[in-house]
C-alpha positions, -999 to +999 in steps of 0.1 A: -792+307-379-803+329-350-787+306-325-754+306-345-754+344-343-762+344-306-733+319-299-710+340-321-719+372-301-714+354-268-680+341-279-670+377-290-681+391-257-660+367-237-630+371-260-631+409-253-629+404-215-599+421-199-576+393-187-552+416-169-568+410-136-581+380-116-601+383-084-579+360-064-543+351-066-541+320-046-567+306-023-538+294-001-530+330+007-565+338+020-569+338+058-531+336+062-518+357+091-485+374+094-466+403+110-443+408+081-452+396+046-416+388+038-418+359+063-443+341+040-426+318+015-451+327-012-444+364-009-407+365-002-398+374-038-423+403-039-413+439-034-436+463-015-447+492-037-472+509-013-492+502+018-520+519+036-538+512+068-570+528+080-596+526+108-631+513+102-638+502+137-621+507+171-592+529+179-565+511+160-560+506+123-585+478+114-577+472+077-546+473+054-541+473+017-507+464+005-494+466-031-466+441-039-448+436-072-429+407-087-417+412-123-447+425-142-473+411-117-489+434-091-505+417-061-529+436-039-535+422-004-566+433+015-562+424+051-577+428+086-555+440+113-556+429+149-534+448+173-520+432+205-529+459+230-499+450+252-472+450+226-491+471+199-478+446+174-500+442+143-512+407+133-524+409+097-548+384+081-554+384+043-591+385+035-589+390-003-564+395-031-563+411-065-538+403-092-531+429-119-509+418-148-493+435-178-504+471-173-493+495-199-462+516-195-483+548-193-504+534-165-500+531-127-518+513-099-527+537-070-542+530-036-557+559-016-554+587-042-590+588-055-620+602-038-656+590-039-687+600-020-692+565-005-658+552+006-626+563+023-598+572-002-577+545+014-602+519+002-600+528-035-577+509-058-573+523-093-553+519-125-547+554-138-529+568-168-498+587-157-499+624-160-478+655-152-508+673-136-516+672-099-549+655-106-556+624-126-582+627-154-581+592-169-591+564-146-587+531-164-602+507-138-614+510-102-619+486-073-631+491-037-618+471-007-652+466+008-649+460+046-685+448+048-681+419+023-643+414+030-638+415-008-621+436-034-649+445-057-650+462-091-663+497-090-678+519-117-652+545-127-679+572-129-681+570-090-646+586-088-649+623-081-612+630-087-578+615-081-546+631-069-513+623-086-494+596-067-460+609-057 
């Protein structure tokens, strides 16, 4: 009887898992390089929602996070940037992806609007509840684009100090 209850609890736990996100969209997209995402067949039907680049090493932007949308699917690309010093053209290589599906109408995905003690604001990806205030009070889910592991990793919402309202 104890093992039946244990199995039942395990099944309940996994049935409650949030299926709105998956860590990787398509392994074929990882390590793909581009100068314009629209040139990739897989992404040509996506619309860019937002995009942020930041410096973690060197004197040029070293990383980029791009939010794309197709229908109700949001695709986040975490990429490394290499700049051709002669032409200053950026060559972008995808190192990780995050898919967010079916967020509620009162929610929004933001990149670079939340502050923590440990990471740059540009590294923080959140699902927040929309608000009319200048700061966000309700953070639904948080990830960090970790340049050391080259992964988009879940982050505890309590690590967020505050979030600005995305304009």
